[in-house]
C-alpha positions as CSV (number, residue, x, y, z in Angstrom):
1,X,-29.6,-29.4,28.8
2,X,-31.5,-26.8,30.8
3,X,-29.3,-24.4,32.9
4,X,-30.7,-21.4,34.7
5,X,-28.7,-18.3,35.6
6,X,-25.2,-19.7,35.6
7,X,-22.4,-17.3,36.5
8,X,-20.5,-16.5,33.3
9,X,-18.0,-14.1,31.7
10,X,-18.4,-13.2,28.0
11,X,-15.2,-14.0,26.2
12,X,-16.1,-13.2,22.6
13,X,-19.0,-12.8,20.3
14,X,-19.5,-12.8,16.6
15,X,-22.4,-12.3,14.1
16,X,-24.4,-15.3,13.1
17,X,-26.9,-15.3,10.3
18,X,-28.8,-12.1,9.8
19,X,-29.9,-11.1,13.4
20,X,-28.2,-13.5,15.8
21,X,-24.9,-13.9,17.7
22,X,-22.6,-16.7,18.6
23,X,-21.4,-15.9,22.1
24,X,-18.3,-17.6,23.6
25,X,-18.5,-17.7,27.4
26,X,-16.6,-19.0,30.4
27,X,-19.1,-20.4,33.0
28,X,-17.9,-21.1,36.5
29,X,-19.5,-24.5,36.8
30,X,-19.6,-25.5,33.1
31,X,-16.3,-24.3,31.5
32,X,-15.9,-22.7,28.1
33,X,-18.5,-23.1,25.4
34,X,-20.6,-21.2,22.8
35,X,-24.2,-20.2,22.9
36,X,-26.5,-19.0,20.1
37,X,-28.2,-15.8,21.0
38,X,-31.1,-15.7,18.5
39,X,-32.2,-12.2,17.5
40,X,-29.6,-10.5,19.7
41,X,-28.6,-8.1,16.9
42,X,-32.1,-6.8,16.3
43,X,-32.4,-3.1,17.3
44,X,-35.0,-3.8,19.9
45,X,-33.6,-7.1,21.2
46,X,-34.0,-7.5,25.0
47,X,-30.4,-8.6,25.1
48,X,-29.0,-5.5,23.4
49,X,-25.9,-4.3,25.2
50,X,-25.8,-7.2,27.7
51,X,-23.5,-9.6,25.8
52,X,-20.4,-7.4,25.5
53,X,-17.0,-9.0,25.8
54,X,-15.7,-9.2,29.4
55,X,-19.2,-8.7,30.8
56,X,-20.0,-10.8,33.9
57,X,-23.6,-12.0,33.5
58,X,-26.0,-14.7,34.6
59,X,-27.1,-16.8,31.7
60,X,-29.8,-19.4,31.1
61,X,-29.7,-21.7,28.1
62,X,-31.5,-24.7,26.6
63,X,-30.7,-27.4,24.1
64,X,-28.2,-30.1,23.3
65,X,-25.1,-30.3,21.1
66,X,-22.1,-28.0,20.9
67,X,-24.1,-24.7,20.8
68,X,-27.2,-24.5,23.0
69,X,-29.6,-21.6,22.7
70,X,-29.5,-18.7,25.0
71,X,-32.8,-18.3,27.0
72,X,-32.2,-15.5,29.4
73,X,-29.6,-12.9,30.5
74,X,-29.3,-11.1,33.8
75,X,-26.6,-8.4,33.3
76,X,-24.2,-7.5,36.0
77,X,-22.6,-4.0,36.7
78,X,-21.3,-2.2,33.6
79,X,-17.6,-2.9,32.9
80,X,-15.5,0.2,33.0
81,X,-12.0,-0.4,31.6
82,X,-9.7,2.1,29.9
83,X,-7.7,1.3,26.8
84,X,-4.7,-0.6,28.2
85,X,-6.8,-2.4,30.8
86,X,-9.5,-3.3,28.2
87,X,-6.8,-4.8,26.0
88,X,-5.5,-6.7,29.0
89,X,-8.9,-8.2,29.6
90,X,-9.3,-9.1,25.9
91,X,-5.9,-10.7,26.0
92,X,-6.9,-12.9,29.0
93,X,-10.2,-13.8,27.2
94,X,-8.3,-14.8,24.1
95,X,-5.9,-16.9,26.1
96,X,-8.8,-18.7,27.7
97,X,-10.5,-19.3,24.3
98,X,-7.3,-20.7,22.8
99,X,-6.2,-22.9,25.7
100,X,-9.2,-24.1,27.5
101,X,-11.0,-27.2,26.2
102,X,-14.7,-26.8,25.5
103,X,-17.0,-28.0,28.3
104,X,-14.1,-28.5,30.8
105,X,-15.0,-26.7,34.1
106,X,-12.3,-24.7,35.8
107,X,-13.9,-22.9,38.8
108,X,-10.5,-21.6,40.1
109,X,-9.7,-20.2,36.7
110,X,-13.0,-18.5,36.5
111,X,-12.4,-16.9,39.8
112,X,-8.9,-15.8,38.7
113,X,-10.4,-14.3,35.6
114,X,-13.1,-12.5,37.5
115,X,-10.6,-11.2,40.0
116,X,-8.4,-9.9,37.1
117,X,-11.2,-7.9,35.7
118,X,-12.1,-6.5,39.1
119,X,-8.6,-5.3,39.9
120,X,-8.2,-3.9,36.4
121,X,-11.3,-1.8,37.0
122,X,-9.8,-0.6,40.3
123,X,-6.7,0.6,38.5
124,X,-4.2,-2.2,38.9
125,X,-1.4,-2.1,36.3
126,X,-2.3,-4.5,33.5
127,X,1.4,-5.6,33.0
128,X,1.4,-6.8,36.6
129,X,-2.1,-8.2,37.0
130,X,-1.8,-10.3,33.8
131,X,1.2,-12.2,35.1
132,X,-0.8,-13.8,37.9
133,X,-3.7,-14.7,35.6
134,X,-1.2,-16.4,33.2
135,X,0.3,-18.3,36.2
136,X,-3.2,-19.5,37.3
137,X,-4.2,-20.4,33.7
138,X,-1.1,-22.6,33.2
139,X,-1.7,-24.2,36.6
140,X,-5.4,-25.0,35.9
141,X,-4.5,-26.6,32.5
142,X,-1.9,-28.9,34.1
143,X,1.1,-26.9,32.9
144,X,1.8,-25.1,36.2
145,X,5.3,-23.8,36.9
146,X,7.1,-25.0,40.1
147,X,8.0,-21.6,41.5
148,X,9.3,-23.1,44.8
149,X,12.0,-25.5,43.9
150,X,14.8,-25.9,41.4
151,X,14.2,-28.8,39.1
152,X,17.8,-29.9,39.0
153,X,18.7,-29.7,42.7
154,X,15.4,-29.8,44.5
155,X,16.5,-26.9,46.6
156,X,14.3,-23.9,47.4
157,X,14.2,-21.0,44.9
158,X,16.1,-18.1,46.4
159,X,16.6,-14.4,45.4
160,X,20.0,-13.8,43.9
161,X,20.3,-17.2,42.2
162,X,19.7,-17.3,38.4
163,X,17.3,-19.9,37.0
164,X,16.5,-21.0,33.5
165,X,13.1,-22.4,32.3
166,X,13.6,-25.7,30.6
167,X,10.6,-27.1,28.7
168,X,8.8,-30.0,30.4
169,X,11.3,-29.9,33.2
170,X,11.0,-26.6,35.1
171,X,13.4,-24.1,36.5
172,X,17.0,-25.2,36.7
173,X,19.9,-23.3,38.3
174,X,21.9,-21.3,35.9
175,X,24.7,-18.8,35.6
176,X,23.8,-15.1,35.5
177,X,25.2,-15.0,31.9
178,X,22.8,-17.7,30.7
179,X,20.4,-16.4,28.0
180,X,16.9,-15.8,29.3
181,X,17.9,-16.7,32.9
182,X,15.9,-15.0,35.6
183,X,16.6,-14.1,39.1
184,X,14.9,-16.2,41.8
185,X,13.4,-12.9,43.0
186,X,11.1,-12.9,40.0
187,X,9.9,-16.5,40.7
188,X,9.2,-15.5,44.3
189,X,7.2,-12.5,43.0
190,X,5.1,-14.7,40.7
191,X,4.2,-17.1,43.5
192,X,3.6,-14.4,46.1
193,X,1.6,-12.0,43.9
194,X,4.0,-9.0,44.4
195,X,7.1,-7.9,42.6
196,X,9.8,-5.9,44.4
197,X,11.3,-4.1,41.4
198,X,9.9,-2.6,38.1
199,X,12.5,-4.6,36.2
200,X,11.1,-7.8,37.7
201,X,7.7,-7.0,36.1
202,X,9.2,-6.8,32.6
203,X,11.2,-10.0,33.2
204,X,8.1,-11.8,34.4
205,X,6.3,-10.7,31.3
206,X,8.9,-12.2,29.0
207,X,9.2,-15.3,31.1
208,X,5.4,-16.0,31.0
209,X,5.5,-15.5,27.2
210,X,8.0,-18.2,26.9
211,X,6.0,-20.5,29.2
212,X,2.8,-20.0,27.2
213,X,4.4,-20.2,23.7
214,X,4.5,-24.0,23.4
215,X,0.8,-24.3,24.2
216,X,-0.3,-21.4,21.8
217,X,1.5,-22.6,18.7
218,X,2.4,-20.4,15.8
219,X,-0.9,-18.6,15.3
220,X,-0.4,-15.1,16.8
221,X,-2.8,-13.7,19.3
222,X,-5.1,-11.0,17.9
223,X,-5.2,-9.0,21.1
224,X,-1.4,-8.8,21.1
225,X,-1.3,-7.6,17.5
226,X,-3.9,-5.0,18.3
227,X,-1.9,-3.7,21.3
228,X,1.3,-3.5,19.2
229,X,-0.7,-1.6,16.4
230,X,-2.0,0.9,19.0
231,X,1.5,1.4,20.4
232,X,2.9,2.1,16.9
233,X,0.0,4.5,16.2
234,X,0.7,6.2,19.5
235,X,4.4,6.6,18.7
236,X,3.5,8.0,15.2
237,X,1.0,10.4,16.7
238,X,3.6,11.6,19.3
239,X,6.1,12.1,16.5
240,X,3.6,14.1,14.4
241,X,2.7,16.3,17.4
242,X,6.3,17.0,18.2
243,X,7.0,17.9,14.6
244,X,4.0,20.2,14.5
245,X,5.0,21.9,17.7
246,X,8.6,22.4,16.4
247,X,7.2,23.8,13.2
248,X,4.9,26.2,15.0
249,X,7.7,27.3,17.2
250,X,9.9,28.1,14.2
251,X,7.2,30.3,12.8
252,X,6.7,32.4,15.9
253,X,8.1,35.9,15.6
254,X,11.4,36.4,17.4
255,X,11.7,39.4,19.8
């Protein structure tokens, strides 16, 4: 196979042999696959700094089999993402790696991923932006959620009515007291790309986790574990700073 300057996003990379990399990418027209970047870890490699995770690049490759050889890289603009938004991007990349079959093109998913990274760079809240990427990912893989109609009645989803997600069925009408039931307002927000209330964002996050769980299996996502570890570290740091401030305050001379 000979491909020249395909539009790609780098999903992940790992060391291979002494000086090379294996680079997992999502190509708009070719789907997800891995490339061998020979010599990319050498200090003076021409590809140094161009194959970072989440980078949008144009790639050329040659060869047959599961892992062709990288031939050329044309880098795009540098990616500028803060801590939370960087973790959000890595989470989206890990979902793509875990759920997308190799060599199965999904141009619409590529566009959704690229849009996610762009709006994260522009300052969009990660907890909101990710929900719409998760929605698009499930739809592209054939597991899309019907956010328009109740599965049991066929009637339109409406705000104020509770719905419960039933595996392999869809959203059925439910009582407000039903465990994990969500207001129709949340489903309308997911399909329209805009949530009315802050509480709807948190509900949508939990809902999408349940929708993804059957497809991810029991193996935890590394990006989620990293985010939780950073949150715990942040809470401990805040507690230490508070304790130090209290200690300093107690040592100040009283007047």
